[in-house]
Structure formats: structure tokens, C-alpha cells
Backbone bond lengths (Angstrom), bond angles and torsions (degrees), N, CA, C in turn:
res aa  C-N    CA-C-N  psi(-1)  N-CA   C-N-CA  omega(-1)  CA-C   N-CA-C  phi
1 M - - - 1.466 - - 1.525 111.53 -
2 K 1.355 116.02 -35.30 1.463 118.87 179.10 1.527 111.09 -65.78
3 I 1.336 115.70 -38.18 1.464 119.38 179.46 1.522 110.45 -66.09
4 I 1.341 116.61 -42.18 1.476 120.38 178.85 1.527 110.07 -63.07
5 G 1.346 116.93 -43.01 1.459 120.39 177.88 1.509 111.98 -62.50
6 F 1.346 116.40 -40.97 1.471 120.17 179.38 1.523 110.85 -63.54
7 I 1.332 116.34 -43.48 1.472 119.91 178.95 1.522 110.75 -63.44
8 A 1.349 117.09 -41.69 1.464 120.55 179.77 1.527 110.89 -62.99
9 V 1.334 116.54 -40.79 1.460 120.21 178.82 1.527 110.66 -64.64
10 C 1.323 117.18 -42.68 1.465 120.88 179.86 1.526 111.49 -62.86
11 I 1.334 116.37 -44.68 1.468 119.50 -179.94 1.523 110.56 -64.08
12 T 1.339 116.44 -44.83 1.470 120.00 179.79 1.527 110.75 -62.60
13 G 1.333 116.35 -43.26 1.466 119.73 178.08 1.513 112.32 -61.62
14 W 1.352 116.65 -41.40 1.466 120.18 178.75 1.529 111.28 -63.54
15 L 1.336 116.96 -40.16 1.462 119.63 178.92 1.529 111.19 -64.89
16 L 1.324 116.13 -41.27 1.460 119.42 179.90 1.526 111.16 -66.29
17 L 1.308 116.81 -44.01 1.463 119.93 -178.96 1.530 111.24 -67.14
18 S 1.332 116.94 -35.70 1.466 119.57 179.46 1.515 112.30 -67.68
19 A 1.345 117.27 -22.15 1.469 120.41 179.94 1.526 112.51 -80.55
20 I 1.335 117.19 -10.94 1.463 119.57 -178.72 1.525 111.29 -61.60
21 N 1.318 117.30 -34.69 1.467 120.40 -178.20 1.512 112.69 -62.33
22 D 1.345 116.83 -21.98 1.465 119.84 -179.69 1.522 112.64 -84.81
23 F 1.330 118.50 -10.39 1.457 121.22 -179.31 1.526 110.21 -76.13
24 P 1.334 117.89 144.91 1.473 119.86 173.49 1.524 110.24 -71.20
25 D 1.300 116.54 160.93 1.460 120.98 177.32 1.522 110.54 -63.44
26 F 1.315 115.45 149.99 1.459 120.24 -179.10 1.532 109.66 -62.88
27 G 1.342 115.80 127.40 1.454 120.96 179.31 1.520 114.67 77.88
28 D 1.321 118.27 11.09 1.461 121.54 -179.13 1.525 109.67 -66.28
29 P 1.350 118.70 115.69 1.473 120.02 -178.59 1.519 113.51 -68.41
30 H 1.336 116.77 -14.03 1.464 120.46 -178.29 1.533 111.74 -102.73
31 S 1.309 117.02 10.51 1.463 119.58 177.59 1.525 109.73 -67.76
32 P 1.341 118.50 157.76 1.470 119.96 -179.95 1.518 113.30 -55.64
33 A 1.339 117.03 -38.30 1.466 118.95 -178.74 1.524 111.69 -66.26
34 N 1.346 116.93 -37.61 1.465 119.79 -178.26 1.521 112.18 -86.13
35 G 1.321 117.64 -27.97 1.453 119.74 -175.00 1.514 114.66 -87.90
36 Y 1.327 117.60 -17.52 1.465 119.87 -177.25 1.521 109.98 -68.05
37 R 1.306 117.85 142.79 1.467 122.29 -172.43 1.525 112.41 -63.31
38 L 1.336 117.77 -28.84 1.458 119.61 -179.34 1.527 110.86 -67.18
39 S 1.340 116.74 -42.16 1.460 120.26 177.72 1.521 110.81 -61.86
40 Q 1.314 116.11 -42.59 1.460 119.53 179.14 1.532 111.65 -64.57
41 Y 1.321 115.91 -34.71 1.467 118.91 177.95 1.518 110.79 -65.11
42 Y 1.320 116.82 -43.94 1.461 119.90 178.54 1.533 110.83 -59.06
43 I 1.321 116.03 -42.95 1.465 119.89 -176.01 1.526 111.15 -67.90
44 T 1.299 116.84 -41.01 1.463 119.99 -172.81 1.528 114.15 -89.99
45 D 1.324 118.52 -28.93 1.461 120.06 -170.15 1.524 115.28 -117.15
46 T 1.330 118.49 -0.75 1.459 119.70 -177.66 1.512 111.94 -59.82
47 F 1.316 117.60 -49.16 1.462 119.56 -177.75 1.527 111.48 -65.18
48 T 1.336 117.27 -36.22 1.459 120.31 178.15 1.523 111.71 -64.74
49 D 1.335 116.22 -39.20 1.468 120.96 -177.72 1.518 113.12 -75.80
50 T 1.334 116.05 -36.99 1.467 119.08 -168.21 1.519 114.82 -121.21
51 S 1.320 118.13 -13.41 1.464 122.24 -175.39 1.525 111.51 60.24
52 V 1.335 116.27 30.81 1.467 122.60 179.59 1.525 108.83 -115.44
53 P 1.327 118.44 117.90 1.471 120.34 -178.81 1.523 113.55 -67.29
54 N 1.334 118.01 -30.49 1.461 121.47 -177.94 1.523 109.37 -83.70
55 M 1.322 115.80 102.70 1.463 120.64 -176.14 1.518 111.19 -64.26
56 V 1.331 117.81 -34.31 1.460 121.12 -178.21 1.528 110.55 -62.18
57 T 1.327 116.66 -47.06 1.462 120.21 179.11 1.520 111.29 -63.82
58 A 1.333 116.69 -39.30 1.461 119.84 179.38 1.525 111.06 -61.93
59 V 1.326 116.75 -40.88 1.460 120.19 179.67 1.532 110.25 -67.19
60 L 1.342 116.67 -44.46 1.460 120.58 -175.91 1.527 112.41 -69.20
61 A 1.321 116.49 -45.24 1.465 119.87 -170.89 1.520 113.55 -96.46
62 D 1.331 118.33 -13.17 1.463 120.00 -177.96 1.524 110.70 -120.04
63 Y 1.323 117.57 -73.52 1.465 119.71 -177.48 1.525 111.83 -58.67
64 R 1.331 116.89 -37.59 1.462 121.18 -177.32 1.526 109.88 -114.02
65 G 1.323 116.00 38.77 1.455 120.66 -174.40 1.521 114.27 -62.52
66 Y 1.347 117.32 -36.08 1.467 120.15 178.49 1.531 110.19 -59.06
67 D 1.318 115.82 -48.23 1.456 120.79 -176.03 1.524 110.77 -62.03
68 T 1.325 116.60 -43.66 1.460 120.11 -179.16 1.527 111.09 -67.14
69 L 1.320 117.25 -36.61 1.463 120.11 176.18 1.523 110.60 -59.13
70 F 1.320 116.88 -46.82 1.461 119.47 -178.07 1.523 111.68 -74.89
71 E 1.337 118.19 -24.22 1.475 119.26 170.56 1.532 109.73 -63.17
72 T 1.320 115.88 -41.19 1.464 120.00 177.81 1.520 110.48 -65.24
73 V 1.325 117.11 -39.60 1.469 120.73 177.06 1.522 110.66 -64.00
74 V 1.329 117.11 -37.14 1.472 120.90 178.01 1.523 110.34 -62.78
75 I 1.339 117.11 -42.30 1.466 120.70 177.77 1.522 109.94 -61.94
76 F 1.323 116.62 -44.95 1.461 121.20 178.26 1.534 110.95 -60.71
77 T 1.328 115.90 -45.45 1.459 120.45 -179.28 1.524 111.24 -63.98
78 A 1.328 116.73 -39.48 1.462 120.53 178.74 1.527 110.64 -62.27
79 G 1.335 116.47 -42.89 1.458 119.58 178.45 1.516 112.38 -63.89
80 I 1.332 116.64 -43.98 1.465 120.52 178.61 1.527 110.76 -64.11
81 A 1.333 116.71 -38.40 1.465 120.20 179.86 1.524 110.83 -65.01
82 I 1.329 116.68 -42.23 1.464 119.91 179.03 1.525 110.43 -63.50
83 I 1.331 116.45 -42.07 1.464 119.39 177.31 1.528 110.52 -63.37
84 G 1.335 116.49 -44.59 1.456 120.29 -178.40 1.525 113.27 -64.68
85 I 1.346 116.88 -33.94 1.459 120.08 -177.33 1.524 111.93 -84.17
86 L 1.337 116.31 -41.34 1.461 119.79 -170.99 1.520 114.75 -97.55
87 R 1.334 117.60 -24.46 1.463 119.71 -171.15 1.517 111.24 -62.08
88 R 1.333 115.87 133.91 1.452 122.24 178.19 1.525 109.11 -118.65
89 Y 1.320 115.39 142.53 1.455 121.32 177.38 1.522 108.33 -123.87
90 G 1.303 115.99 148.15 1.454 119.83 -179.86 1.511 110.60 132.45
91 S 1.322 116.02 179.98 1.455 121.29 -174.87 1.516 112.59 -107.14
92 S 1.329 117.80 14.76 1.457 120.02 -179.38 1.513 110.10 -64.67
93 D 1.328 117.76 135.61 1.457 122.38 -178.28 1.520 112.23 -104.26
94 K 1.331 116.97 14.13 1.447 119.39 -179.92 1.518 109.61 -68.22
95 S 1.282 116.34 134.95 1.459 121.15 177.58 1.514 109.03 -110.09
96 V 1.311 116.38 156.43 1.447 121.71 -176.93 1.514 109.17 -110.18
97 G 1.335 115.44 113.41 1.443 119.62 173.54 1.512 115.08 79.46
98 R 1.307 120.94 3.52 1.462 122.91 178.80 1.517 108.74 -158.96
99 S 1.286 117.93 159.63 1.451 122.06 -177.80 1.508 110.88 -79.95
100 K 1.329 115.25 155.84 1.452 120.70 178.54 1.524 110.93 -62.29
101 A 1.343 116.01 -38.09 1.463 119.02 -179.11 1.516 110.94 -62.72
102 F 1.339 116.81 -39.16 1.460 119.50 179.29 1.523 111.29 -67.81
103 I 1.325 116.27 -38.77 1.464 119.87 -178.10 1.521 111.30 -66.98
104 E 1.305 117.47 -43.98 1.450 120.43 -170.81 1.530 113.53 -94.81
105 E 1.320 117.45 -0.54 1.456 119.29 -179.39 1.524 110.36 -68.90
106 P 1.314 120.21 121.85 1.456 121.32 -179.67 1.522 111.64 -69.23
107 R 1.289 115.76 146.62 1.447 120.75 179.79 1.526 109.60 -95.89
108 K 1.330 115.08 138.50 1.456 119.52 -176.82 1.522 110.50 -131.76
109 D 1.321 115.04 42.06 1.456 120.09 179.49 1.521 108.78 -86.22
110 L 1.311 116.99 106.23 1.464 121.82 -175.05 1.522 111.37 -63.03
111 L 1.326 117.66 -38.92 1.459 120.92 -178.14 1.522 111.30 -64.17
112 I 1.347 116.09 -46.20 1.471 120.09 -179.43 1.518 110.60 -66.17
113 H 1.322 117.42 -44.18 1.459 120.49 -178.82 1.514 111.39 -63.03
114 T 1.315 117.38 -44.05 1.464 120.76 -178.54 1.517 111.40 -67.03
115 T 1.340 115.97 -41.98 1.467 119.35 179.75 1.519 111.27 -63.07
116 C 1.327 116.92 -44.96 1.459 120.12 179.61 1.519 112.11 -67.72
117 R 1.333 116.64 -34.39 1.463 120.04 177.25 1.527 110.82 -62.25
118 L 1.316 116.83 -32.38 1.460 120.83 177.86 1.525 112.17 -82.03
119 L 1.332 116.69 -35.88 1.453 120.39 -173.42 1.519 113.38 -81.68
120 I 1.327 117.70 -38.51 1.466 120.28 -172.98 1.525 112.56 -59.72
121 P 1.348 120.90 -45.22 1.471 118.73 176.87 1.530 113.04 -61.25
122 I 1.333 116.58 -35.56 1.464 119.81 178.48 1.524 110.31 -67.98
123 I 1.333 116.44 -41.78 1.465 120.61 178.47 1.524 110.65 -61.83
124 Q 1.323 116.78 -43.63 1.456 120.23 -179.30 1.527 111.51 -68.83
125 L 1.325 116.90 -36.43 1.463 120.05 176.66 1.524 110.72 -65.18
126 F 1.326 116.04 -40.42 1.466 119.61 177.42 1.527 110.58 -65.88
127 A 1.344 116.78 -36.80 1.463 120.01 177.40 1.524 110.91 -61.32
128 L 1.324 116.45 -42.68 1.465 119.96 177.44 1.526 111.36 -63.30
129 Y 1.319 116.43 -37.91 1.474 120.26 177.41 1.526 110.35 -63.50
130 V 1.333 116.43 -44.48 1.462 120.30 -179.33 1.524 110.63 -61.94
131 I 1.325 116.92 -38.97 1.468 120.43 178.65 1.521 110.89 -68.64
132 A 1.334 116.28 -49.93 1.462 120.79 -173.94 1.518 112.52 -70.23
133 H 1.337 117.43 -27.45 1.460 120.61 -175.33 1.515 111.83 -106.40
134 G 1.338 116.61 10.86 1.452 120.00 -174.50 1.510 114.86 -66.05
135 H 1.344 118.18 -24.22 1.457 118.46 179.30 1.525 112.28 -90.44
136 H 1.348 117.18 2.33 1.458 121.10 175.61 1.523 112.66 -117.68
137 S 1.319 118.16 -20.24 1.461 122.82 179.06 1.522 108.00 -148.84
138 P 1.336 118.88 170.52 1.466 120.21 -179.69 1.523 111.98 -53.43
139 G 1.302 116.45 130.14 1.466 121.52 -177.87 1.510 110.26 150.78
140 G 1.324 116.22 -160.24 1.451 121.18 -179.88 1.508 111.91 137.46
141 G 1.321 115.97 -170.68 1.450 121.54 -174.47 1.516 113.87 -68.58
142 F 1.332 117.77 -40.09 1.455 119.75 -179.75 1.529 110.74 -65.97
143 Q 1.335 116.44 -46.79 1.458 119.97 -178.31 1.528 111.06 -67.94
144 G 1.335 116.45 -47.12 1.456 119.73 -179.65 1.520 112.25 -64.75
145 G 1.332 116.98 -38.74 1.455 120.25 177.77 1.518 112.21 -64.56
146 A 1.340 116.73 -38.25 1.462 120.22 177.57 1.527 111.22 -65.13
147 I 1.329 116.59 -39.92 1.470 120.10 178.75 1.525 109.96 -66.64
148 F 1.326 116.78 -43.33 1.465 120.18 -179.84 1.533 110.62 -64.60
149 G 1.333 117.38 -42.22 1.455 120.33 176.83 1.521 111.85 -62.95
150 A 1.334 116.32 -37.60 1.464 120.21 178.82 1.520 111.45 -64.13
151 S 1.332 117.82 -30.37 1.467 119.82 179.15 1.526 111.13 -65.85
152 F 1.331 117.42 -36.89 1.471 120.16 176.87 1.533 110.73 -71.83
153 I 1.325 116.76 -35.41 1.463 119.89 176.13 1.525 110.11 -64.88
154 L 1.318 116.99 -40.45 1.470 120.39 176.83 1.520 110.59 -61.88
155 L 1.318 117.46 -39.55 1.464 120.86 177.54 1.527 110.83 -62.02
156 A 1.336 115.93 -41.38 1.468 119.69 178.80 1.521 111.68 -66.92
157 L 1.324 117.12 -37.04 1.459 120.59 179.39 1.528 111.27 -70.20
158 A 1.330 116.59 -37.53 1.462 120.12 -177.57 1.521 111.59 -73.90
159 H 1.322 118.00 -36.72 1.463 122.15 -179.05 1.531 108.54 -110.07
160 N 1.301 116.86 -91.96 1.455 123.80 173.95 1.525 107.55 -167.28
161 L 1.316 115.73 172.39 1.458 120.14 -176.27 1.518 111.74 -63.78
162 K 1.310 116.89 -34.90 1.462 120.68 -179.40 1.524 111.30 -61.41
163 T 1.325 117.17 -39.97 1.466 121.19 178.51 1.527 110.87 -64.28
164 A 1.328 116.51 -42.89 1.461 120.08 179.40 1.521 111.43 -66.76
165 E 1.340 116.43 -35.83 1.460 119.81 -178.02 1.534 112.29 -71.59
166 K 1.318 117.57 -18.58 1.461 119.04 173.80 1.523 110.14 -65.34
167 R 1.325 116.64 -33.54 1.474 121.20 176.77 1.513 111.93 -84.81
168 M 1.331 116.65 -33.25 1.460 120.85 -176.26 1.523 109.65 -136.12
169 P 1.344 118.52 75.41 1.465 120.45 179.48 1.525 111.66 -68.00
170 E 1.322 115.59 164.08 1.463 120.60 -173.68 1.524 111.95 -60.85
171 R 1.320 118.10 -41.39 1.466 120.09 -179.71 1.525 110.91 -63.94
172 R 1.315 116.49 -38.38 1.464 119.93 178.44 1.524 110.71 -68.05
173 I 1.325 117.01 -34.36 1.462 120.66 178.12 1.526 110.15 -60.29
174 L 1.332 116.18 -50.11 1.460 119.91 -178.53 1.522 111.67 -64.83
175 T 1.327 116.02 -38.62 1.466 119.83 178.24 1.516 110.83 -63.97
176 L 1.321 116.11 -45.70 1.465 120.83 -178.45 1.523 111.17 -63.91
177 A 1.330 117.05 -40.32 1.462 120.12 178.90 1.529 111.08 -63.23
178 G 1.327 116.81 -42.87 1.465 119.99 178.59 1.511 112.67 -68.11
179 V 1.336 116.79 -38.53 1.465 120.54 179.27 1.520 110.40 -61.65
180 G 1.341 117.15 -38.12 1.460 119.69 178.57 1.518 112.27 -59.99
181 I 1.336 116.74 -42.42 1.468 120.48 177.81 1.522 110.33 -64.16
182 F 1.332 117.19 -43.59 1.462 120.58 -178.48 1.530 111.71 -66.05
183 I 1.326 117.58 -34.21 1.465 119.66 176.84 1.523 109.99 -62.73
184 Y 1.326 115.93 -48.56 1.465 119.78 -178.69 1.530 110.08 -62.49
185 A 1.322 116.82 -52.18 1.466 120.09 -178.80 1.523 111.21 -65.09
186 G 1.348 117.03 -29.16 1.461 120.15 179.88 1.511 112.67 -62.45
187 F 1.319 116.96 -36.77 1.468 118.96 176.17 1.520 110.51 -63.11
188 G 1.333 116.22 -40.10 1.459 118.77 178.14 1.513 112.45 -66.29
189 L 1.335 116.96 -41.07 1.469 120.11 178.78 1.521 111.30 -65.53
190 A 1.329 116.69 -37.24 1.467 119.65 177.47 1.524 110.84 -62.29
191 C 1.334 116.31 -38.23 1.465 119.75 177.15 1.532 110.86 -64.35
192 L 1.338 116.90 -40.13 1.457 120.03 178.47 1.521 111.56 -64.86
193 I 1.327 116.16 -43.21 1.465 120.40 -178.22 1.525 110.73 -62.50
194 L 1.324 116.21 -35.06 1.469 120.23 -178.78 1.525 112.68 -84.05
195 G 1.336 117.10 -0.44 1.464 119.82 172.54 1.503 115.75 102.32
196 N 1.336 119.17 7.55 1.458 121.53 178.84 1.525 110.15 -106.69
197 N 1.312 115.49 179.06 1.454 120.34 176.63 1.533 110.34 -71.60
198 F 1.316 115.10 160.72 1.461 121.62 178.42 1.528 109.58 -60.95
199 L 1.351 116.25 127.71 1.462 124.40 -179.26 1.521 113.03 64.64
200 D 1.306 118.18 21.61 1.472 121.74 171.56 1.526 107.15 -91.91
201 Y 1.326 116.18 86.85 1.457 122.49 -164.43 1.529 115.33 -65.85
202 S 1.299 118.47 -19.64 1.467 119.93 -172.06 1.526 112.54 -59.16
203 I 1.331 117.58 -28.54 1.460 120.92 -178.88 1.519 112.22 -69.03
204 L 1.323 117.24 -17.90 1.458 120.76 -176.32 1.523 112.71 -71.16
205 H 1.321 117.33 -3.93 1.474 118.55 175.52 1.523 111.01 -65.34
206 K 1.335 116.98 -17.49 1.465 119.96 177.45 1.528 112.02 -68.94
207 L 1.325 116.48 -21.88 1.456 120.08 179.88 1.517 112.96 -90.51
208 L 1.327 116.92 -18.29 1.457 121.81 -176.87 1.521 109.65 -131.86
209 P 1.313 117.68 152.05 1.479 120.46 179.60 1.520 111.43 -78.96
210 I 1.338 116.94 62.51 1.457 122.23 -178.98 1.520 108.57 -137.80
211 T 1.334 115.58 169.81 1.456 120.70 178.81 1.523 110.47 -80.76
212 P 1.337 118.11 163.86 1.465 120.05 177.21 1.526 113.33 -58.35
213 I 1.324 117.00 -36.68 1.467 119.67 178.75 1.519 110.57 -66.14
214 E 1.332 116.98 -43.25 1.464 120.03 177.73 1.528 111.44 -65.61
215 A 1.330 116.40 -31.02 1.468 119.67 177.36 1.521 110.86 -63.82
216 R 1.317 117.83 -37.99 1.454 120.76 177.12 1.522 110.55 -65.67
217 S 1.323 116.42 -41.34 1.462 120.23 -179.93 1.521 111.74 -64.67
218 H 1.332 117.27 -48.71 1.464 121.11 -178.24 1.532 111.59 -67.56
219 S 1.320 116.97 -33.72 1.460 119.66 179.75 1.515 111.09 -67.22
220 M 1.327 116.85 -33.94 1.461 119.66 176.50 1.519 110.85 -60.90
221 L 1.318 116.79 -39.70 1.467 120.04 176.32 1.520 110.14 -62.36
222 G 1.325 116.96 -40.99 1.460 120.58 -179.80 1.521 112.92 -62.26
223 V 1.333 116.40 -45.58 1.462 118.64 -178.88 1.526 111.00 -70.99
224 E 1.333 117.16 -30.88 1.467 119.62 176.65 1.530 110.55 -65.16
225 I 1.322 117.28 -35.27 1.470 120.61 176.22 1.529 110.02 -63.84
226 G 1.330 116.38 -42.06 1.461 119.84 176.73 1.519 112.09 -61.26
227 V 1.340 116.47 -43.44 1.464 120.30 177.61 1.524 110.42 -60.99
228 A 1.325 116.82 -42.33 1.466 120.96 -178.53 1.521 111.23 -62.40
229 F 1.329 117.86 -40.19 1.463 121.09 177.50 1.537 110.21 -57.18
230 T 1.322 115.74 -50.07 1.463 119.69 -176.23 1.517 111.71 -66.23
231 V 1.320 117.43 -44.84 1.462 120.70 -178.18 1.522 110.77 -63.91
232 T 1.333 117.31 -43.81 1.464 120.62 179.43 1.522 111.13 -59.17
233 A 1.322 116.01 -49.23 1.459 120.60 -176.13 1.523 112.27 -65.54
234 I 1.324 116.65 -46.22 1.459 119.87 -176.56 1.524 111.05 -69.94
235 M 1.313 117.68 -36.43 1.461 120.51 179.29 1.522 110.60 -61.69
236 F 1.321 117.15 -46.83 1.460 119.74 -179.81 1.533 110.84 -71.25
237 S 1.325 117.16 -33.06 1.465 120.56 178.81 1.524 111.13 -64.31
238 I 1.323 116.98 -44.32 1.458 120.70 179.29 1.525 110.03 -62.11
239 Y 1.323 116.60 -45.00 1.467 120.18 177.81 1.529 111.04 -59.47
240 S 1.323 116.76 -46.57 1.464 120.87 -176.24 1.517 111.70 -60.91
241 N 1.325 117.03 -42.39 1.465 120.17 -178.82 1.519 111.88 -70.78
242 L 1.318 117.10 -39.29 1.459 119.48 -177.81 1.520 111.76 -72.22
243 V 1.324 116.78 -41.69 1.463 119.44 -173.25 1.523 112.46 -76.70
244 S 1.319 117.30 -21.79 1.466 120.30 -177.79 1.519 112.46 -105.60
245 S 1.332 116.93 18.30 1.461 121.32 -175.48 1.522 111.01 55.16
246 S 1.335 115.79 32.44 1.467 124.80 175.99 1.518 113.42 65.70
247 R 1.344 117.99 20.90 1.457 120.41 176.48 1.532 111.24 -102.61
248 M 1.335 117.33 -5.53 1.460 123.32 177.61 1.524 110.55 55.59
249 K 1.353 115.47 37.74 1.464 119.32 174.33 1.524 108.46 -107.91
250 E 1.313 118.50 -145.08 1.447 120.76 -166.74 1.525 113.96 -58.81
251 G 1.325 118.65 -43.45 1.458 119.93 -177.91 1.506 111.45 67.01
252 L 1.344 116.46 -146.82 1.452 120.26 -179.80 1.517 111.28 -70.38
């Protein structure tokens, strides 16, 4: 089996390396990606259409809003699938790969606790900045949600899973993940109700005293918040299930 695997890896590697010759040169202005009219439209007209300086966010949350919505649904589905496959219920105290005493022993490292107590609020504040400013500078819901989820993981590593779950219990995780999807889809439904296409944000100016262009900009912030909710919840949920052998007890 090792020989077959080695041969398969060699063949796959050779195919990948042989395809390099078909790639355009790095930064080639005449490459298909740069020369196609759609790419040029994004570069020249994004700010005019959306009043958003960050072209990447405009493409993800506006022009390609359907795709990003279903990417968020995929993250949600992955988290639910992991919970459904791995989650264990019951009072069994069997541990996997470590003793019960090691798992449940409380940590009393003053240096680690104090450092994390100082760092976690800063990390979460930065996560909020990345989410709120994602349509004006690099960032957005996926990045901010990952940072926010990492702050809860850091709390669990510094103390234990039980301490982190006091801030983010399992029921709240599932609720938050679902709310994120509903926020994103809610913007699309609001557009439909007002007579526009799904996720065509410009019509939402009827609900707020702003222009259609500003409605597209503000709506991107709204959907990014929904994405951040889902990413934060699912990221911490996956960690919690894996680290605790899916029993949602002490873990590391």
C-alpha cells in the first residue's frame, strides 16, 4: 500500500508541475484574469457602484453575494455535521488518550491567566474592528469571526473548556450560528419584499434615509456581521468537540 501511495503521489505531483507552464507570468497585465472585461469592471467601477474602497469585500458581499451566502451555509453545515457525528451524551467518564485526573485538573498558572485576561479583550476588540471596517480596509466577517473564535479558544487553553463554555455555552453556539445565517439571508429577503432581486441591496434605501449606493455599502456591513456570528460560533464549536472527545467536558 505504501508503494501504491508513493506512486500516486509522484504521478499527481508530476501532473501539477507540468501544468505550471500553462500559467501566465506573475503580474502579467494581459493574462485572462486581468484582461477579461469583468475584472476590469470591478477595478474601475466598484467604488462608483458601492462606495466601498475595499474591492475584495465588494466582490464577496455584493457582486458575488450568492456565493458568499452559501459559503457561510457550508461553514454552518460543517459545524452541525461535526456535532452530529462526534457529539456524545451520557455520564461515561472514559477519557481518550489521557487520564481523567489530567483532564479535570484545574490550572492555576497566574502568569498565563493574567496575560490572557489582558489579551483576550484586546483580541476581541480587534475582531470587532476587523468586522466593522472590513468594507473599507482588509478584513470582514470571515476574518473577524475567526479572530473572535480564537479568543474563546485561547480562554479555554488558558483555563479549561468549562470556563470558556460559561461565556459561550453549546446552546448559545448553535443559536449564534443560525442567527448569522438568518441575518445574511434576511437582507436578501428584504430586497425581495421591496421588489428587487435577492441580495440586490440598492433597494434597501427605502428603509433608511440614504442613497441606493450607501444602501449597498451599509448592507455589506450587515451581512459581514452575520458571517462573523456563524464563523465565531462554528469555530469554537469544532474546537470544543474535538478537544473534549465530543463530551463537552473539561478537555485540555
